[in-house]
C-alpha positions as CSV (number, residue, x, y, z in Angstrom):
1,M,-19.6,83.7,285.6
2,T,-17.9,81.1,284.6
3,N,-14.6,82.4,285.6
4,S,-16.1,82.8,289.3
5,V,-17.1,79.4,289.1
6,I,-13.7,78.1,288.0
7,R,-12.0,80.4,290.6
8,F,-14.4,79.2,293.3
9,A,-13.6,75.7,292.4
10,T,-10.0,76.2,292.7
11,L,-10.2,78.0,296.0
12,A,-12.0,75.0,297.5
13,M,-9.4,72.4,296.2
14,F,-6.8,74.5,297.4
15,L,-8.3,74.6,300.7
16,A,-9.1,70.8,300.8
17,G,-5.5,70.3,300.0
18,L,-4.1,72.3,303.0
19,T,-6.4,70.5,305.4
20,A,-5.6,67.4,304.3
21,A,-1.9,68.1,304.7
22,A,-2.3,69.6,308.2
23,P,0.2,67.7,310.6
24,V,-1.8,65.9,313.2
25,V,-1.1,66.8,316.8
26,P,-1.3,64.0,319.2
27,A,-4.0,64.6,321.9
28,L,-2.5,64.5,325.6
29,A,-4.2,62.2,327.9
30,A,-5.6,64.2,330.8
31,G,-3.9,64.0,334.1
32,G,-0.8,62.1,334.1
33,G,2.4,62.5,336.2
34,G,2.0,60.3,339.4
35,G,2.9,62.9,341.8
36,G,5.9,60.8,343.5
37,G,3.4,57.9,343.6
38,G,4.4,55.2,341.1
39,G,2.1,55.0,338.0
40,G,2.0,58.0,335.4
41,G,5.6,58.2,335.6
42,G,5.7,58.5,339.4
43,D,9.3,57.6,341.3
44,P,10.0,54.0,341.4
45,Y,11.1,53.9,344.6
46,A,7.5,54.9,346.0
47,S,5.5,51.7,344.2
48,P,5.8,48.0,345.4
49,Y,4.5,47.4,341.8
50,E,7.6,48.8,340.2
51,S,11.3,47.7,340.8
52,P,12.7,50.1,343.9
53,A,16.0,50.8,341.6
54,P,15.6,53.8,339.3
55,S,16.7,53.2,335.8
56,Q,18.7,55.4,333.6
57,A,15.8,56.7,331.7
58,T,13.7,57.5,335.2
59,K,16.6,59.2,336.2
60,A,17.1,61.3,333.2
61,T,13.5,62.0,332.9
62,R,13.6,63.2,336.7
63,T,16.6,65.4,335.8
64,T,14.9,67.0,332.5
65,H,11.3,67.6,334.5
66,R,13.3,69.3,337.3
67,A,15.1,71.6,334.9
68,K,11.8,72.7,333.7
69,K,10.1,73.6,336.9
70,K,11.2,74.3,340.3
71,P,13.3,71.6,342.3
72,D,10.6,69.3,344.0
73,K,11.0,66.4,347.2
74,Q,11.9,63.7,344.5
75,S,15.5,65.4,344.7
76,L,16.2,63.6,347.9
77,F,16.6,60.6,346.1
78,D,19.6,62.2,344.2
79,D,21.2,61.9,347.7
80,P,23.0,58.6,347.6
81,A,23.0,58.5,351.5
82,F,19.1,58.9,351.6
83,A,18.2,56.7,348.7
84,K,20.5,54.0,350.0
85,A,18.4,54.2,353.6
86,Y,15.2,54.4,351.9
87,R,16.0,51.3,349.5
88,A,16.9,49.2,353.0
89,A,13.6,50.6,354.7
90,Y,11.7,49.4,351.5
91,A,13.3,46.0,351.7
92,T,12.5,45.7,355.3
93,I,8.8,46.2,354.5
94,Y,8.5,44.4,351.3
95,D,11.1,41.8,351.4
96,R,11.3,41.1,355.0
97,N,7.6,42.2,356.2
98,D,9.1,43.8,359.5
99,Y,6.7,46.7,359.9
100,A,8.1,48.1,362.9
101,A,11.7,47.8,362.2
102,A,11.0,49.6,358.6
103,I,9.1,52.5,360.7
104,D,12.1,53.1,362.8
105,E,14.3,53.2,359.9
106,L,11.7,55.4,357.6
107,K,12.0,58.0,360.3
108,A,15.6,58.0,360.9
109,L,16.0,59.3,357.5
110,G,14.7,62.7,359.0
111,H,12.4,63.4,355.9
112,D,9.0,62.5,357.3
113,E,7.7,65.5,355.5
114,H,8.2,63.6,352.2
115,P,5.2,61.7,350.5
116,N,7.3,58.5,349.7
117,V,8.4,58.2,353.4
118,A,5.2,59.0,355.1
119,N,3.5,56.7,353.0
120,L,5.2,53.9,353.9
121,I,5.1,54.8,357.4
122,G,1.5,54.8,357.1
123,Y,1.5,51.5,355.1
124,S,3.6,49.8,358.0
125,Y,1.2,51.1,360.9
126,R,-1.7,49.5,359.0
127,K,0.1,46.5,358.5
128,L,0.7,46.5,362.4
129,G,-3.2,47.2,362.7
130,D,-2.5,50.4,364.3
131,Y,-5.4,52.2,362.1
132,K,-5.6,55.4,363.8
133,L,-1.7,56.2,363.0
134,S,-1.5,54.7,359.6
135,Q,-4.3,57.4,358.8
136,V,-2.3,60.2,360.0
137,W,0.5,59.4,358.0
138,Y,-1.4,59.0,355.0
139,E,-3.0,62.1,355.4
140,R,0.7,63.6,355.7
141,A,1.9,62.3,352.5
142,L,-1.2,63.5,350.7
143,K,-1.0,66.9,352.3
144,A,2.9,66.9,351.0
145,D,1.4,65.7,347.6
146,P,-2.2,65.6,346.7
147,N,-1.2,63.7,343.6
148,H,0.6,60.9,345.3
149,V,-0.7,57.9,343.9
150,L,0.4,55.3,345.8
151,T,-0.9,56.9,349.0
152,W,-4.3,57.1,347.6
153,N,-4.0,53.3,346.6
154,Y,-3.2,52.3,350.1
155,Y,-5.1,54.5,352.0
156,G,-8.1,53.4,349.7
157,L,-7.5,49.7,350.8
158,W,-7.5,51.3,354.4
159,Q,-10.9,52.9,353.7
160,I,-12.0,49.0,352.6
161,E,-10.5,47.4,355.7
162,Q,-12.6,50.1,357.6
163,G,-15.6,49.3,356.0
164,N,-15.8,52.7,354.1
165,R,-16.1,51.3,350.7
166,D,-17.8,54.7,349.5
167,Q,-14.5,56.5,350.3
168,A,-12.4,53.9,348.4
169,V,-14.5,54.8,345.6
170,Y,-13.8,58.3,346.0
171,H,-9.9,57.4,346.1
172,L,-10.3,55.1,343.1
173,S,-11.5,58.2,341.3
174,R,-8.7,60.4,342.5
175,I,-6.3,57.7,341.0
176,A,-7.7,57.5,337.9
177,A,-7.5,61.5,337.6
178,I,-3.9,61.1,338.2
179,C,-2.5,58.1,336.2
180,G,-5.7,56.7,334.5
181,S,-7.3,53.5,334.9
182,D,-4.5,51.4,333.5
183,C,-2.2,52.1,336.0
184,A,-1.0,49.2,338.7
185,E,-2.6,51.6,341.6
186,Y,-5.8,52.0,339.9
187,R,-6.2,48.0,339.3
188,S,-5.0,47.1,342.4
189,L,-7.8,49.4,344.4
190,A,-10.7,48.3,342.0
191,D,-9.7,44.5,342.1
192,A,-9.9,45.0,346.1
193,L,-13.4,46.8,345.5
194,E,-14.5,44.0,343.4
195,K,-14.1,41.3,346.6
196,P,-17.0,40.7,349.0
197,P,-16.7,42.6,352.1
198,G,-14.4,40.8,354.5
199,T,-11.9,39.5,351.8
200,G,-8.2,39.8,352.9
201,L,-6.0,42.1,350.7
202,V,-2.7,41.7,349.5
203,Y,-1.5,45.3,350.1
């Protein structure tokens, strides 16, 4: 009987030691991946919240990511001519606020199906006050990439400007699912929703 108790106690101590020594595996955050839209590791060309010039680390991450799955539309940014022309259109929007010229520049890229391009065309139309065309382009961007976080952000701001606050809340939930509540796109739309109706928006 005593031997059984000793064996049981030894086994219990051994198992306790194994449990304590088990490696800790970090939990992965839900969502993640910006789907090309900034925040959550998205393409830095896409978001005004980040620099339009990609870092070497971003390029390396993008290359590694593509090696693991089939190439996506982000590979357009590896084309120097496309990247340069996109950067010029980006500057036309965010530096010069010349939205009509930016639309022409973006359409001249010949890649309206790219979510970054379609989103910025939609944004430019919104800034010009053409909400119908703006909506068409936002929808096109989301059709190309349902996880394009910056489009959800800009389209959410569009919804607020149209008085559709419930829809903007839905857009906020989509952003949270993609990049969490700490990304700039989430904070921007959440801040806009906290303002009284009719308040002018930054973006």
